[in-house]
ZAMARGU-4260 file (C-alpha; in steps of 0.2 Angstrom, whole numbers, plus 5000, padded with zeros to 4 digits):
<rodrens>
0) 4824/5126/4876 | 4838/5138/4877 | 4852/5133/4887 | 4861/5144/4901 | 4875/5154/4893
5) 4892/5150/4902 | 4899/5161/4913 | 4918/5158/4913 | 4927/5147/4923 | 4926/5152/4943
10) 4939/5158/4953 | 4949/5146/4965 | 4940/5158/4980 | 4922/5156/4972 | 4925/5138/4972
15) 4931/5136/4989 | 4917/5147/4996 | 4904/5138/4986 | 4912/5121/4995 | 4909/5128/5011
20) 4892/5134/5009 | 4885/5118/4999 | 4875/5109/5012 | 4876/5097/4998 | 4890/5086/4992
25) 4900/5095/4979 | 4904/5086/4965 | 4914/5091/4949 | 4895/5091/4941 | 4887/5101/4957
30) 4900/5114/4953 | 4899/5116/4934 | 4880/5117/4937 | 4880/5130/4950 | 4893/5141/4939
35) 4882/5137/4923 | 4898/5130/4914 | 4895/5119/4897 | 4907/5115/4883 | 4925/5118/4885
40) 4923/5127/4902 | 4919/5111/4909 | 4934/5103/4903 | 4944/5118/4910 | 4934/5116/4928
45) 4942/5097/4928 | 4960/5105/4926 | 4957/5118/4938 | 4950/5106/4953 | 4966/5094/4948
50) 4978/5109/4950 | 4969/5116/4967 | 4970/5098/4973 | 4987/5098/4968 | 4992/5114/4977
55) 4982/5107/4995 | 4967/5118/4992 | 4954/5104/4991 | 4953/5084/4993 | 4941/5073/4987
60) 4930/5061/4997 | 4925/5044/4990 | 4910/5048/4983 | 4921/5062/4972 | 4914/5075/4981
65) 4925/5090/4984 | 4930/5097/5002 | 4942/5110/5009 | 4960/5101/5012 | 4963/5095/5029
70) 4943/5094/5032 | 4929/5083/5031 | 4915/5084/5018 | 4902/5095/5021 | 4889/5080/5023
75) 4897/5063/5031 | 4892/5046/5038 | 4902/5048/5055 | 4906/5033/5069 | 4905/5037/5088
80) 4921/5032/5095 | 4921/5040/5111 | 4908/5047/5125 | 4919/5056/5138 | 4914/5058/5157
85) 4905/5076/5153 | 4894/5068/5141 | 4903/5074/5126 | 4901/5064/5111 | 4916/5061/5099
90) 4916/5054/5082 | 4927/5050/5067 | 4922/5050/5048 | 4919/5032/5043 | 4928/5033/5027
95) 4943/5042/5027 | 4958/5037/5015 | 4970/5054/5017 | 4987/5050/5025 | 4984/5059/5039
100) 4976/5053/5054 | 4955/5056/5053 | 4951/5070/5063 | 4938/5070/5079 | 4924/5079/5078
105) 4913/5083/5095 | 4894/5077/5088 | 4882/5093/5092 | 4866/5086/5101 | 4850/5094/5104
110) 4844/5090/5122 | 4855/5089/5137 | 4858/5071/5136 | 4866/5061/5121 | 4856/5045/5115
115) 4871/5042/5104 | 4885/5028/5111 | 4901/5019/5104 | 4899/5011/5089 | 4884/5020/5083
120) 4884/5028/5065 | 4876/5045/5060 | 4874/5054/5045 | 4879/5072/5049 | 4883/5090/5042
125) 4900/5096/5048 | 4908/5113/5051 | 4925/5119/5054 | 4925/5129/5070 | 4942/5137/5077
130) 4955/5124/5075 | 4944/5107/5074 | 4927/5102/5067 | 4910/5099/5074 | 4894/5090/5066
135) 4875/5093/5067 | 4867/5073/5066 | 4855/5071/5053 | 4849/5053/5054 | 4856/5039/5064
140) 4859/5025/5054 | 4861/5008/5055 | 4873/5003/5071 | 4889/4993/5068 | 4898/4985/5084
145) 4914/4992/5088 | 4925/4977/5089 | 4941/4977/5097 | 4955/4964/5096 | 4966/4961/5112
150) 4972/4950/5125 | 4965/4946/5142 | 4974/4951/5157 | 4967/4948/5175 | 4971/4959/5190
155) 4962/4951/5204 | 4945/4945/5203 | 4943/4957/5186 | 4948/4955/5168 | 4954/4968/5156
160) 4956/4968/5137 | 4976/4974/5133 | 4972/4980/5115 | 4985/4974/5101 | 4983/4990/5090
165) 5000/4997/5097 | 4989/5016/5094 | 4977/5012/5106 | 4981/5015/5126 | 4967/5011/5135
170) 4962/4994/5143 | 4944/4989/5143 | 4935/4980/5158 | 4929/4963/5151 | 4911/4960/5156
175) 4907/4944/5149 | 4923/4932/5148 | 4914/4916/5141 | 4925/4904/5138 | 4941/4914/5136
180) 4955/4913/5150 | 4971/4925/5153 | 4982/4926/5140 | 4970/4922/5127 | 4970/4931/5111
185) 4952/4937/5109 | 4939/4948/5099 | 4926/4959/5109 | 4913/4971/5104 | 4915/4989/5115
190) 4897/4995/5122 | 4893/5008/5135 | 4899/5025/5138 | 4912/5032/5151 | 4914/5027/5165
195) 4904/5012/5160 | 4913/5006/5143 | 4917/4987/5144 | 4920/4972/5131 | 4912/4957/5126
200) 4922/4942/5122 | 4915/4938/5105 | 4927/4924/5100 | 4943/4916/5108 | 4956/4916/5093
205) 4968/4907/5105 | 4988/4910/5110 | 4992/4927/5103 | 5012/4919/5103 | 5008/4902/5095
210) 5014/4902/5075 | 5001/4910/5062 | 4994/4920/5077 | 5002/4937/5069 | 4993/4935/5053
215) 4976/4929/5063 | 4978/4946/5073 | 4980/4955/5055 | 4965/4948/5048 | 4954/4951/5061
220) 4960/4968/5064 | 4957/4973/5046 | 4941/4963/5043 | 4950/4952/5029 | 4938/4939/5021
225) 4948/4923/5027 | 4934/4910/5021 | 4925/4908/5005 | 4907/4905/5004 | 4901/4886/5000
230) 4893/4894/4983 | 4911/4903/4979 | 4919/4886/4981 | 4907/4874/4972 | 4907/4888/4957
235) 4929/4885/4959 | 4927/4867/4958 | 4915/4867/4943 | 4927/4878/4934 | 4942/4870/4937
240) 4936/4856/4926 | 4930/4869/4911 | 4940/4861/4894 | 4951/4874/4887 | 4942/4877/4871
245) 4951/4882/4855 | 4966/4893/4860 | 4982/4897/4851 | 4994/4884/4855 | 5010/4891/4862
250) 5014/4872/4871 | 5029/4873/4860 | 5039/4888/4866 | 5050/4885/4881 | 5038/4899/4891
255) 5047/4900/4910 | 5039/4907/4927 | 5053/4918/4937 | 5045/4920/4954 | 5052/4920/4973
260) 5057/4905/4981 | 5040/4904/4992 | 5028/4911/4978 | 5012/4903/4981 | 5003/4906/4964
265) 5011/4910/4948 | 5002/4922/4938 | 5015/4926/4925 | 5026/4918/4913 | 5038/4925/4899
270) 5047/4921/4882 | 5059/4930/4869 | 5067/4925/4853 | 5078/4937/4842 | 5065/4943/4828
275) 5081/4942/4813 | 5080/4962/4812 | 5089/4966/4827 | 5074/4967/4838 | 5063/4953/4847
280) 5048/4945/4849 | 5041/4942/4864 | 5026/4933/4875 | 5020/4937/4891 | 5008/4926/4898
285) 4997/4928/4910 | 4984/4916/4919 | 4967/4918/4911 | 4956/4920/4926 | 4943/4929/4916
290) 4939/4912/4909 | 4935/4904/4924 | 4928/4918/4934 | 4913/4925/4925 | 4906/4942/4928
295) 4890/4942/4942 | 4896/4925/4949 | 4898/4919/4967 | 4916/4919/4964 | 4916/4936/4956
300) 4906/4944/4969 | 4920/4938/4984 | 4936/4944/4972 | 4929/4960/4971 | 4924/4962/4989
305) 4943/4957/4994 | 4949/4968/4979 | 4967/4956/4983 | 4977/4943/4990 | 4984/4948/5005
310) 5001/4940/5008 | 5009/4936/5025 | 5025/4929/5031 | 5015/4913/5035 | 5000/4912/5024
315) 4990/4921/5010 | 4972/4926/5012 | 4969/4923/4993 | 4958/4934/4983 | 4950/4917/4973
320) 4949/4900/4981 | 4966/4889/4981 | 4958/4879/4968 | 4958/4891/4955 | 4975/4903/4963
325) 4986/4888/4967 | 4980/4876/4955 | 4970/4877/4939 | 4974/4895/4936 | 4992/4895/4942
330) 5005/4892/4927 | 5014/4875/4933 | 5029/4867/4925 | 5023/4854/4914 | 5003/4856/4915
335) 4993/4865/4900 | 4986/4880/4906 | 4973/4893/4900 | 4982/4910/4896 | 4978/4926/4890
340) 4995/4930/4881 | 5002/4947/4874 | 5013/4946/4859 | 5025/4959/4859 | 5038/4966/4845
345) 5052/4976/4854 | 5063/4987/4844 | 5081/4984/4845 | 5081/5000/4857 | 5069/4992/4868
350) 5053/5004/4861 | 5037/4992/4859 | 5034/4992/4840 | 5017/4982/4840 | 5006/4969/4851
355) 4993/4958/4850 | 4981/4949/4863 | 4976/4931/4862 | 4968/4918/4872 | 4982/4902/4873
360) 4987/4886/4879 | 5002/4885/4886 | 5014/4872/4895 | 5028/4880/4906 | 5044/4873/4904
365) 5050/4878/4923 | 5045/4887/4937 | 5063/4896/4942 | 5066/4904/4957 | 5074/4923/4953
370) 5090/4915/4965 | 5092/4899/4952 | 5088/4909/4936 | 5100/4922/4942 | 5113/4911/4946
375) 5111/4900/4930 | 5114/4917/4920 | 5128/4921/4927 | 5137/4905/4927 | 5134/4905/4907
380) 5138/4921/4904 | 5155/4917/4911 | 5156/4903/4898 | 5151/4916/4884 | 5140/4905/4875
385) 5131/4913/4860 | 5112/4916/4860 | 5102/4902/4849 | 5084/4905/4843 | 5072/4892/4849
390) 5061/4883/4838 | 5054/4870/4848 | 5055/4865/4866 | 5060/4848/4875 | 5064/4850/4891
395) 5079/4843/4901 | 5082/4838/4919 | 5099/4843/4924 | 5098/4852/4942 | 5087/4868/4947
400) 5090/4876/4929 | 5098/4863/4915 | 5111/4868/4902 | 5097/4867/4888 | 5085/4879/4897
405) 5097/4891/4899 | 5102/4892/4880 | 5085/4890/4875 | 5075/4902/4886 | 5084/4912/4899
410) 5098/4918/4887 | 5086/4925/4874 | 5076/4932/4889 | 5092/4940/4895 | 5097/4949/4880
415) 5078/4956/4875 | 5079/4961/4894 | 5095/4972/4890 | 5086/4982/4878 | 5069/4985/4887
420) 5083/4991/4903 | 5091/5003/4888 | 5072/5010/4885 | 5068/5011/4904 | 5085/5021/4907
425) 5080/5033/4891 | 5064/5037/4902 | 5073/5039/4916 | 5059/5031/4930 | 5059/5034/4950
430) 5073/5022/4959 | 5071/5022/4976 | 5081/5007/4981 | 5074/5004/4998 | 5077/4987/5006
435) 5062/4974/5009 | 5062/4963/5024 | 5061/4944/5023 | 5053/4933/5037 | 5059/4916/5035
440) 5049/4903/5046 | 5054/4884/5050 | 5041/4871/5046 | 5031/4874/5064 | 5031/4893/5061
445) 5044/4898/5071 | 5055/4914/5066 | 5071/4908/5060 | 5077/4925/5052 | 5074/4941/5047
450) 5084/4950/5033 | 5083/4962/5018 | 5078/4954/5001 | 5092/4955/4988 | 5088/4963/4974
455) 5093/4954/4959 | 5095/4956/4939 | 5080/4942/4938 | 5072/4955/4947 | 5071/4969/4935
460) 5071/4956/4920 | 5054/4950/4924 | 5048/4969/4932 | 5053/4977/4915 | 5043/4962/4905
465) 5027/4964/4915 | 5029/4985/4914 | 5030/4982/4894 | 5013/4971/4894 | 5006/4981/4906
470) 5009/5000/4894 | 5004/4987/4879 | 4986/4985/4889 | 4982/4999/4891 | 4989/5005/4872
475) 4977/4992/4867 | 4961/4996/4874 | 4965/5014/4871 | 4966/5009/4852 | 4950/4999/4852
480) 4939/5015/4863 | 4936/4999/4877 | 4936/5006/4893 | 4953/5006/4906 | 4957/5003/4923
485) 4972/5013/4924 | 4984/5014/4936 | 4988/5030/4941 | 5002/5038/4950 | 5002/5057/4949
490) 5015/5068/4953 | 5018/5075/4971 | 5007/5089/4976 | 5016/5108/4979 | 5014/5106/4998
495) 5023/5090/4997 | 5039/5099/4987 | 5036/5112/4999 | 5041/5101/5014 | 5054/5092/5004
500) 5064/5108/4998 | 5064/5114/5017 | 5070/5096/5020 | 5083/5093/5009 | 5090/5110/5013
505) 5095/5102/5028 | 5108/5091/5019 | 5114/5106/5008 | 5105/5101/4994 | 5096/5115/4984
510) 5078/5109/4978 | 5072/5122/4964 | 5053/5122/4964 | 5051/5130/4948 | 5057/5118/4938
515) 5045/5105/4930 | 5047/5091/4943 | 5049/5073/4933 | 5054/5056/4941 | 5072/5061/4936
520) 5073/5076/4945 | 5073/5066/4960 | 5085/5054/4954 | 5097/5068/4953 | 5095/5071/4971
525) 5098/5054/4975 | 5114/5055/4966 | 5122/5069/4975 | 5120/5058/4989 | 5131/5043/4983
530) 5142/5035/4996 | 5136/5047/5008 | 5127/5046/5025 | 5109/5050/5024 | 5106/5042/5006
535) 5094/5030/5013 | 5085/5042/5023 | 5083/5055/5008 | 5076/5040/4997 | 5062/5037/5013
540) 5059/5054/5012 | 5059/5056/4993 | 5044/5040/4995 | 5035/5050/5007 | 5034/5065/4995
545) 5026/5054/4982 | 5006/5053/4979 | 4998/5036/4983 | 4995/5026/4968 | 4976/5022/4963
550) 4965/5013/4952 | 4952/5024/4939 | 4946/5028/4923 | 4956/5044/4919 | 4971/5042/4909
555) 4983/5053/4921 | 4998/5043/4919 | 5012/5033/4931 | 5024/5048/4939 | 5036/5035/4946
560) 5037/5024/4929 | 5037/5039/4918 | 5024/5031/4907 | 5011/5043/4899 | 4999/5027/4900
565) 4998/5011/4911 | 4986/4998/4917 | 4989/4983/4928 | 4986/4967/4917 | 4999/4955/4923
570) 4992/4948/4940 | 4973/4943/4939 | 4976/4929/4952 | 4979/4941/4966 | 4974/4959/4960
575) 4954/4963/4954 | 4961/4979/4942 | 4970/4966/4931 | 4955/4956/4929 | 4944/4968/4924
580) 4959/4975/4910 | 4956/4955/4906 | 4940/4956/4904 | 4941/4973/4895 | 4953/4964/4883
585) 4942/4947/4880 | 4929/4961/4875 | 4938/4971/4865 | 4948/4958/4855 | 4930/4947/4855
590) 4939/4934/4863 | 4925/4923/4867 | 4916/4921/4884 | 4921/4932/4901 | 4920/4949/4892
595) 4918/4966/4903 | 4899/4970/4907 | 4892/4987/4901 | 4886/4991/4920 | 4905/4989/4926
600) 4911/4998/4912 | 4899/5012/4917 | 4906/5011/4935 | 4925/5011/4934 | 4926/5025/4943
605) 4917/5018/4958 | 4925/5001/4957 | 4942/5011/4956 | 4940/5020/4972 | 4934/5003/4982
610) 4949/4992/4975 | 4963/5006/4980 | 4954/5007/4997 | 4955/4986/4999 | 4973/4990/4993
615) 4980/5001/5006 | 4970/4989/5019 | 4981/4974/5012 | 4996/4986/5014 | 4995/4989/5032
620) 4989/4971/5037 | 5007/4966/5030 | 5015/4979/5036 | 5008/4977/5053 | 5011/4959/5053
625) 5030/4960/5048 | 5031/4972/5063 | 5023/4959/5076 | 5036/4947/5069 | 5051/4960/5071
630) 5044/4960/5091 | 5044/4945/5093 | 5061/4940/5084 | 5067/4955/5097 | 5059/4948/5113
635) 5074/4938/5119 | 5084/4956/5116 | 5076/4967/5128 | 5087/4975/5140 | 5101/4974/5126
640) 5108/4989/5116 | 5104/4988/5098 | 5110/4999/5083 | 5096/5010/5079 | 5092/5022/5064
645) 5080/5035/5068 | 5066/5038/5054 | 5055/5051/5061 | 5055/5064/5074 | 5040/5072/5083
650) 5040/5085/5096 | 5036/5071/5109 | 5049/5061/5105 | 5058/5050/5090 | 5056/5034/5081
655) 5069/5024/5077 | 5070/5007/5068 | 5083/4992/5072 | 5096/4991/5060 | 5094/4977/5047
660) 5077/4971/5055 | 5066/4984/5053 | 5051/4987/5067 | 5049/5004/5071 | 5049/5009/5092
665) 5048/5026/5102 | 5059/5035/5112 | 5050/5048/5122 | 5056/5065/5124 | 5054/5064/5143
670) 5065/5051/5144 | 5079/5060/5137 | 5083/5068/5151 | 5081/5084/5164 | 5087/5096/5148
675) 5072/5105/5139 | 5073/5097/5120 | 5066/5108/5105 | 5057/5102/5091 | 5064/5109/5074
680) 5050/5105/5061 | 5060/5111/5046 | 5078/5101/5052 | 5065/5086/5058 | 5076/5085/5073
685) 5075/5088/5092 | 5088/5101/5099 | 5094/5102/5117 | 5093/5120/5123 | 5108/5121/5133
690) 5120/5108/5126 | 5114/5109/5106 | 5113/5090/5107 | 5102/5084/5093 | 5093/5070/5088
695) 5086/5069/5070 | 5079/5058/5054 | 5095/5046/5049 | 5106/5048/5063 | 5113/5030/5068
700) 5114/5028/5086 | 5114/5014/5100 | 5100/5012/5112 | 5093/4998/5122 | 5078/4989/5118
705) 5066/4993/5132 | 5051/4985/5127 | 5046/4973/5116 | 5026/4969/5111 | 5025/4955/5101
710) 5008/4957/5099 | 5005/4974/5097 | 5020/4974/5086 | 5027/4989/5097 | 5046/4993/5102
715) 5051/5007/5115 | 5068/5012/5117 | 5079/5020/5130 | 5096/5029/5129 | 5110/5019/5137
720) 5116/5024/5153 | 5129/5037/5153 | 5129/5039/5134 | 5135/5051/5123 | 5119/5061/5117
725) 5113/5065/5098 | 5122/5071/5083 | 5131/5085/5092 | 5141/5076/5102 | 5139/5082/5117
730) 5139/5072/5134 | 5120/5070/5141 | 5116/5084/5153 | 5107/5078/5167 | 5102/5091/5178
735) 5086/5103/5181 | 5084/5115/5169 | 5078/5133/5174 | 5062/5140/5171 | 5058/5147/5155
740) 5044/5152/5143 | 5039/5137/5132 | 5039/5141/5114 | 5022/5138/5105 | 5028/5126/5092
745) 5031/5115/5105 | 5019/5115/5117 | 5015/5097/5118 | 5030/5090/5118 | 5039/5090/5137
750) 5024/5094/5148 | 5031/5085/5163 | 5049/5088/5166 | 5054/5083/5185
</rodrens>
């Protein structure tokens, strides 16, 4: 049969028109078929679609079907979230992975009265109309109840649900209280239609202010799997008794694990020695999780459903049962453990010359906290003792880090790291030095302090050894033509770069769009702000400019690390992506049981999308929980003045964060007084019409803490009485303004001025 001859690559407009007119999901395959593309044209189409996505013309949905940017797929599953008093039904996409909030679509149904209620799911055909979207239901799907988490309030004889989500402002009448009492944290099922929307208590979770409640809120709000099935627990118990089998014996080497002081598990350990030619031999030993968690087992199904471990200040929701994650798979001092070891030969300039992967038996010489490792090496450097090459390891007990451990383990590691660091500097990866908050709790779970984590040389050392092993894993699999679950971080889109250019102009920094954008391009911007106010704000904006990292089978590189190929290999206890890479290496190197099944290899794209989504969910849960701890920490300071920094400006007001603590709060534009404030989008500022008083991103100012809600994590600020205003330095003008036309670009910012 004669094949259709390729008609040539379609234009951008032709592709957009096809996507807009198609009644079916329009993926890469459907587009190629529609335009009769084959051979090289199909390869060129893939490149064109990527360019269109970078230019902000199209987005892709979870099934890799394309739709116009800012829109929704032509056919998708929607979930009903509201039915207003007029009977209009509103829904949101069930899957939405863009950085912007999901759009609300009005469902257009035949007949006068809708048969749909809150929580209903429908397969719908969507279309853009005016400034928004509408949807036509095609099929009603199995209903999923809308669950709401909140605190019970009592008003007279009625009980209300006050939600924990700070973005949700409605309070719902509770129709069935069960055993709940006012002040209890409860999980409710929401049902009904306005004006009769109500909540029925499904589970009583206890005191929302009790220790561990803040993480419990996140677990329930995000649907995290906090309990393991009995089958998974039984498999973990059986697996923990498995003999290690034949492995390369590395127990004579002083391999050390350097981790946070409060680490709950230990995935990785490292060792290095001089190779006699100016370079280094190094080993990165990683817990051999693939030996204990076999494909198709109940443990595997649980791990894939979780995607990763989730870490809270007071607990961890692990990807694997604790019998594995915190015990038999964890690389503990003095215990024989199964490892998948990456042997590296590193040149004196830090470049990786060769690698090999083996299953090994290791006995960790020590589990060392970052701070202890740093203190030990700093003290040793002051003594200027020469590095020695270890042959055999005999542990010595002497304080947190004994002298022999420093000589035979830490010094060679630091010397090898200097070479890796030099290679890193040559690559010029993105360097965003933004602080990470650490919540410290006492033995009863009460907050003792919240402070930024220190960034030490020891952190960089471990990070660079892990990066080297991750690169070696990706290259090893590529060399053997094996599937790779890459860690992908693509360059910023043009749309984001245009916004960055406008923002940097307000600081007097020129940013050329026509240049080849590399990580170093952003580093040069940061260098221009050395020792200047606004440096941290610019780094935050550069972070927002970056694309979100994800997992997938396409070799698209890691922009932030300035690496052409990169995979995650070093944390299989807590990341499913790493477990897949381990299985691929086991198969590629013929290392025994626990390799990658062909069925998984064929579905890497779908698996990558799922675990990327689960990673984003975990990050959001962790971030929200920290916000709740911050709000609880500040609850006793309501009414007091706090030092803040503006982190975001919108037409309706600005967001500010408390210096050194974090936790974003809102100050509404209506609380800025009687003067009218104009929103300058390019400058990301609110500017007073009469005084020129300005509130802009990055500005530091003193605010009064008006509200701190630990349950929702929300803060609210006010201006101090008699305070001087924004960046202009003009005093507050608290008088009524005369009537004048309201500019279109802030039509929703100051609607009620009294």
